[in-house]
C-alpha positions in Angstrom: -9.1 12.8 9.8 -10.6 9.6 10.5 -9.1 6.1 9.3 -11.4 3.4 9.2 -9.5 0.2 9.4 -8.6 -3.2 10.7 -5.9 -5.7 11.5 -3.8 -7.6 9.1 -5.7 -6.2 6.1 -4.2 -3.4 3.7 -4.9 -0.6 6.5 -1.4 -1.4 7.5 -0.1 0.8 4.7 -2.2 3.4 5.2 -1.6 3.5 9.4 2.4 3.3 8.3 1.8 6.4 6.1 0.1 8.0 8.5 3.0 7.4 11.0 5.3 8.6 8.3 3.4 12.4 8.0 2.9 12.7 11.8 -0.5 14.4 11.6 -2.9 13.6 14.1 -5.7 11.4 13.3 -8.7 8.9 14.8 -9.0 5.7 14.1 -12.0 3.7 14.0 -11.8 0.3 14.4 -14.5 -1.6 12.4 -15.1 -5.2 13.2 -15.2 -7.3 10.1 -16.1 -11.0 11.4 -19.3 -9.5 12.9 -20.2 -7.6 9.6 -19.2 -4.0 10.9 -18.5 -3.1 7.5 -21.7 -3.4 6.2 -23.5 -0.8 8.3 -24.9 2.3 6.7 -22.4 4.3 8.4 -19.8 3.0 6.8 -21.4 1.8 3.7 -21.5 5.8 3.5 -17.9 6.1 3.9 -17.1 3.5 1.2 -19.8 1.7 -0.7 -17.8 -1.5 -1.4 -17.3 -1.9 2.4 -13.5 -2.7 2.6 -10.9 -1.6 4.6 -9.5 0.9 4.6 -11.2 4.1 4.2 -10.2 7.7 5.1 -13.0 10.0 6.4 -11.5 14.2 6.5 -14.2 16.3 6.7 -16.3 16.2 3.7 -14.0 14.0 1.7 -14.4 10.3 2.0 -11.1 8.4 0.4 -11.3 4.6 0.0 -8.6 1.9 -1.9 -5.5 2.3 -0.4 -3.6 3.6 -3.2 -5.9 6.2 -3.3 -6.0 7.4 0.5 -1.9 6.9 0.3 -1.6 9.7 -2.8 -4.6 11.8 -1.4 -2.4 11.8 2.3 0.5 12.5 0.4 -0.4 15.8 -1.5 -2.3 16.7 1.8 1.1 17.0 3.6 3.7 18.1 1.3 6.1 18.6 4.4 6.4 15.2 4.9 8.5 15.2 1.5 6.8 11.5 0.8 5.3 12.5 -3.0 7.4 14.7 -5.4 5.9 17.5 -6.4 3.7 18.4 -9.4 7.1 19.4 -12.4 9.0 17.1 -10.9 11.1 14.5 -12.7 10.4 11.9 -10.7 6.7 12.5 -10.1 5.8 10.4 -13.1 7.9 7.6 -11.8 6.1 8.2 -8.4 2.5 7.8 -9.9 3.6 4.6 -12.5 4.8 2.9 -8.7 1.3 4.2 -6.5 -0.8 2.5 -9.7 1.6 -0.2 -10.3 0.3 -1.9 -6.8 -3.4 -2.0 -7.5 -2.9 -2.6 -11.4 -0.7 -5.2 -11.3 0.3 -6.4 -7.6 -3.1 -7.5 -7.2 -4.0 -8.4 -10.9 -1.0 -10.9 -10.7 -1.8 -11.8 -6.7 -5.0 -13.1 -7.8 -3.8 -14.7 -11.1 -1.9 -16.5 -8.7 -4.0 -17.5 -5.9 -6.7 -18.3 -8.5 -4.4 -20.3 -10.6 -5.7 -18.9 -13.4 -3.9 -18.7 -16.8 -3.8 -16.4 -18.8 -1.8 -15.1 -22.1 0.5 -12.7 -21.4 -0.6 -10.5 -23.9 -4.8 -10.5 -22.5 -3.6 -9.7 -18.9 -2.8 -5.8 -17.8 -0.5 -6.8 -15.7 1.5 -9.1 -17.8 1.9 -12.1 -15.1 2.7 -13.0 -11.7 6.9 -13.1 -12.6 6.5 -10.2 -14.5 5.0 -7.9 -12.5 8.0 -9.3 -9.8 10.6 -8.9 -12.3 9.9 -5.7 -13.0 10.3 -4.7 -9.2 13.5 -6.9 -9.2 15.0 -5.1 -11.4 14.7 -1.6 -10.1 15.0 -2.5 -6.7 18.7 -4.0 -8.1 19.1 -0.4 -9.0 18.4 1.8 -6.5 17.7 1.2 -2.6 13.9 2.6 -3.5 12.1 2.9 -6.2 12.4 6.5 -6.6 16.5 6.0 -6.4 18.2 7.5 -3.4 14.5 8.8 -1.4 11.9 6.9 0.5 8.2 8.4 -1.2 4.7 7.3 0.0 5.4 4.4 -3.3 8.1 2.5 -0.9 4.9 2.2 1.3 2.8 0.6 -1.0 5.2 -1.7 -2.7 7.1 -2.4 0.3 3.4 -3.6 1.8 2.8 -5.7 -0.7 6.3 -7.5 -1.0 5.7 -8.1 2.6 2.4 -9.7 2.1 3.1 -11.9 -1.0 6.5 -13.0 0.0 6.2 -13.1 4.5 2.4 -14.0 4.6 1.1 -15.2 1.6 4.0 -17.3 0.9 2.9 -17.0 -2.5 6.9 -15.5 -3.9 10.0 -17.1 -3.1 12.3 -14.2 -1.2 14.9 -12.9 -2.9 17.9 -10.7 -1.7 16.6 -7.4 -3.5 13.7 -7.9 -2.0 14.7 -8.6 1.6 17.4 -5.7 1.5 14.5 -3.7 0.5 12.2 -4.8 3.0 14.5 -4.1 5.3 15.6 -0.7 4.8 11.6 0.3 4.3 11.0 -1.9 7.8 13.9 -0.6 9.7 12.1 2.6 9.3 10.3 4.0 12.8 6.8 4.8 11.3 6.7 1.1 10.2 7.4 -0.1 13.7 4.8 2.0 15.1 2.6 1.1 12.5 3.0 -2.7 12.8 2.3 -1.9 16.7 -0.9 -0.6 16.1 -2.0 -3.5 13.7 -0.9 -6.0 16.5 -2.3 -4.3 18.9 -5.6 -4.3 17.1 -6.8 -0.8 18.6 
């Protein structure tokens, strides 16, 4: 498997999941500042010319949520996704899609200072998105209850960037506790070190 990535991007979440899984993979650093994402070779992997992107033999997967879903299913022994038929799978899929469909939309709305009626936006509103996350994480240590999953990689990454990096959301105790639980995992520490080293 080959991960195309760059530091300080959404690649961090895929690095984290790959470190959780523990399977061997190759990292290919894409030089975004000098247009490395616009080469014909990378365009063939991800026509959107963004990182992260994953190449696994003949399979190419882009969009970080899709890559995370792909990897969690490819490596079921890692225990990061409920099996088909497991009652928790519905919520697991909900949270995987929530990241791209709701969190990203809410952040775009906030960052762009776009006023939209709550009923017109698929994510409702910026406040609604984070209040829903507050609600579920106030009741459970992780999104699926007691068990950490690939969905937590996505949502914890979203919260990390929203609160700690972009400062778009006031810190809340429930989010601070959740991030502490998630980011205390050895796989996150390894991914953060890779991201920091940039290699």
